[in-house]
C-alpha positions in Angstrom: -91.6 -33.5 -34.3 -88.7 -32.1 -34.2 -90.3 -28.8 -34.3 -92.7 -30.0 -31.2 -89.6 -31.1 -29.4 -88.4 -27.4 -30.1 -91.3 -25.5 -28.9 -91.6 -27.8 -25.7 -87.6 -27.4 -24.9 -87.7 -23.7 -25.5 -91.1 -23.8 -23.3 -89.1 -25.7 -20.1 -86.0 -23.3 -21.0 -88.4 -20.2 -20.4 -90.5 -21.8 -17.2 -86.7 -22.8 -15.8 -85.5 -19.1 -16.3 -88.8 -17.9 -14.3 -88.4 -20.0 -11.6 -84.8 -19.4 -11.5 -85.5 -15.5 -11.6 -88.4 -15.8 -9.0 -85.8 -17.7 -6.5 -83.1 -15.1 -7.8 -85.5 -12.3 -6.1 -86.8 -14.1 -3.3 -82.7 -14.7 -1.9 -81.9 -11.2 -3.5 -85.1 -9.5 -1.1 -84.1 -12.3 2.0 -80.3 -10.6 1.6 -81.7 -6.6 1.5 -84.2 -7.8 4.6 -81.5 -9.5 6.9 -79.0 -6.9 6.0 -78.1 -5.4 9.5 -78.4 -1.3 9.4 -77.7 1.1 12.4 -80.2 2.5 14.8 -78.6 6.0 15.7 -79.4 9.2 17.7 -78.3 12.6 17.0 -75.9 13.6 19.2 -76.5 17.0 21.4 -72.6 18.7 20.4 -72.1 17.9 16.8 -74.0 18.8 13.9 -73.6 15.8 11.8 -72.6 13.2 13.9 -75.0 11.0 15.4 -74.5 7.9 18.6 -75.3 4.3 17.1 -77.2 2.4 19.6 -77.4 -0.5 18.1 -77.8 -3.0 14.7 -80.8 -4.7 13.5 -82.3 -6.4 10.4 -83.5 -3.9 7.5 -87.0 -5.9 8.0 -87.0 -5.3 11.5 -86.5 -1.5 11.1 -89.2 0.4 12.4 -88.5 4.2 14.6 -91.3 6.1 15.5 -90.9 9.6 16.7 -91.8 11.4 19.9 -93.7 14.3 19.0 -93.8 15.4 22.5 -90.8 17.0 22.6 -87.7 18.7 20.4 -85.4 16.7 22.0 -83.4 14.1 20.3 -85.8 11.2 20.7 -87.9 7.9 19.7 -89.3 4.4 19.9 -87.7 1.5 18.1 -88.0 -1.9 17.7 -84.7 -4.4 18.4 -86.1 -8.0 18.6 -83.8 -10.2 20.3 -81.9 -7.2 22.2 -81.9 -7.7 25.5 -80.8 -5.6 28.2 -77.9 -8.1 29.7 -76.6 -7.7 26.3 -76.6 -3.6 26.6 -75.0 -4.3 30.0 -72.2 -6.5 28.4 -71.3 -3.4 25.8 -68.2 -1.4 26.5 -69.9 2.2 26.8 -72.4 0.9 29.3 -72.4 2.7 32.4 -75.2 2.1 34.8 -79.0 2.3 35.2 -80.8 5.4 36.6 -84.4 6.5 37.5 -85.0 9.4 35.0 -86.9 12.2 36.7 -88.6 15.0 35.0 -89.0 18.6 36.5 -92.2 18.0 37.4 -90.5 15.7 40.6 -92.3 12.7 39.1 -90.6 9.5 37.9 -90.7 8.7 34.1 -89.2 5.8 33.6 -87.3 3.6 35.8 -84.4 1.3 35.8 -83.0 3.3 32.2 -79.9 1.6 31.0 -77.5 4.5 30.0 -74.8 4.6 27.4 -71.9 7.1 27.2 -69.4 7.9 24.9 -67.8 10.9 23.1 -69.6 13.2 25.8 -72.7 11.6 25.2 -75.2 10.0 27.8 -77.9 7.9 26.0 -80.7 6.5 27.9 -82.0 3.3 26.6 -85.5 1.7 28.0 -87.4 -0.8 27.6 -91.0 0.1 26.9 -92.3 -3.3 25.6 -90.4 -6.6 24.8 -88.5 -6.0 21.8 -89.3 -2.1 22.0 -87.0 0.3 23.4 -87.2 4.0 23.5 -83.9 6.2 23.3 -83.4 9.5 24.1 -80.1 12.1 24.5 -80.2 12.8 28.8 -80.1 16.6 28.0 -82.4 19.6 28.9 -83.0 22.5 26.8 -82.3 25.9 28.4 -83.0 29.2 26.6 -83.6 32.9 26.5 -84.8 33.7 22.9 -82.3 30.7 21.3 -82.5 27.6 22.5 -79.7 25.6 23.9 -79.1 22.1 24.9 -77.2 20.8 28.1 -76.4 17.6 29.5 -78.5 16.9 32.5 -79.5 13.5 34.7 -82.8 14.3 34.0 -85.2 16.5 32.2 -84.9 20.2 33.5 -86.0 22.8 31.7 -84.4 26.7 32.9 -85.8 29.8 31.1 -85.1 33.3 31.9 -88.4 34.1 32.8 -88.7 34.5 37.1 -91.5 32.5 38.4 -94.0 30.3 36.2 -92.3 30.3 32.8 -94.5 30.7 29.6 -93.4 27.0 28.3 -94.9 24.6 31.2 -95.8 26.9 34.0 -93.3 25.0 36.4 -92.3 27.5 38.4 -88.3 27.2 37.9 -87.8 27.3 41.7 -89.7 23.8 41.7 -87.5 22.5 39.2 -84.4 23.4 41.1 -85.7 22.0 44.2 -86.8 18.7 42.4 -83.2 18.3 41.1 -81.3 18.7 44.0 -83.9 16.3 45.7 -83.1 13.6 43.4 -79.1 13.7 43.3 -76.4 13.6 45.8 -73.3 15.6 45.0 -71.1 12.7 44.8 -73.9 11.3 42.3 -73.5 14.6 40.1 -69.3 14.6 40.4 -69.4 11.0 38.4 -71.9 12.0 36.5 -70.4 15.0 35.0 -67.2 13.6 35.2 -66.8 11.3 32.7 -67.2 14.9 30.5 -64.4 16.3 28.7 -63.1 19.4 30.7 -64.6 21.5 27.7 -67.9 20.7 28.7 -67.8 20.2 32.4 -65.7 21.6 35.4 -66.1 20.4 38.8 -64.6 22.0 42.3 -65.4 19.4 44.9 -64.0 21.7 47.6 -67.0 24.4 47.1 -69.5 21.7 45.8 -69.6 23.4 42.5 -69.9 22.4 39.1 -70.2 24.3 35.8 -71.8 23.0 32.6 -71.5 23.6 29.0 -74.1 24.2 26.7 -74.3 23.8 22.7 -76.8 26.1 20.7 -79.4 24.1 18.8 -79.1 26.0 15.4 -75.5 26.7 14.9 -73.6 24.2 17.4 -71.7 26.8 19.0 -70.3 25.7 22.5 -71.0 28.0 25.0 -68.8 27.0 28.3 -70.0 27.6 31.4 -74.0 27.9 30.9 -75.4 26.4 34.1 -73.6 26.6 37.1 -74.6 24.2 40.0 -73.7 25.4 43.4 -74.6 22.1 45.1 -73.7 24.0 48.6 -76.3 26.8 48.3 -78.9 24.4 46.2 -78.6 26.9 43.5 -79.0 26.5 39.7 -77.1 30.0 37.7 -77.9 30.1 34.0 -75.3 32.3 32.5 -76.4 33.7 28.9 -74.7 35.9 26.1 -76.2 39.4 26.5 -78.3 38.7 29.4 -77.7 39.3 32.6 -77.1 35.5 35.3 -80.4 34.1 36.1 -80.0 32.1 40.0 -82.6 29.8 40.6 -82.8 28.0 44.3 
């Protein structure tokens, strides 16, 4: 009889331990699933630094890269994040209709975050799904360089139809000046440190620095925006200046 009771007690103990183990594992999993982690995007001017966009539970963390471009951008899930929440952030600076070099509007009412010389666009693609991108453009003459811009604007050293997207550089220039007033550009570039942008309001000239994508070295005054004469001039090491008008 004693042996039978002992067997029952041992069996019950094993069951209790098993149940406790299952419950403990579930609690641990739930705790891990609900752990908050950062959604970040690469900064344009610092190799090993990232911009924190928001925090989401690990179970909701889902990022899909935008394979159509080399620029830092992706879709991410953020259930519960609303545009009202975004507007309450300390780094929120307004909204913008984001245009491309073709003259069309890619995204309307994009929320803009700004900190540490980086502009981050957040576009609500669907309810709870956002598209995040660093507001910059690529220019290059053999070596790629990023510059901060309020619209997608690729400038290349080839005259006329460039070899990458077949959009004449002068059309990109026209679209740029049609889209933005000088006052808007002053406000946009005025948030950047002088290392990255210099504004001459009297002559309506803005000089913007670039960052090489491979070594992250800053090249000062990479592009000159001459608003009075509606020209964009690209300055590049070991290459003559290219003026687009």
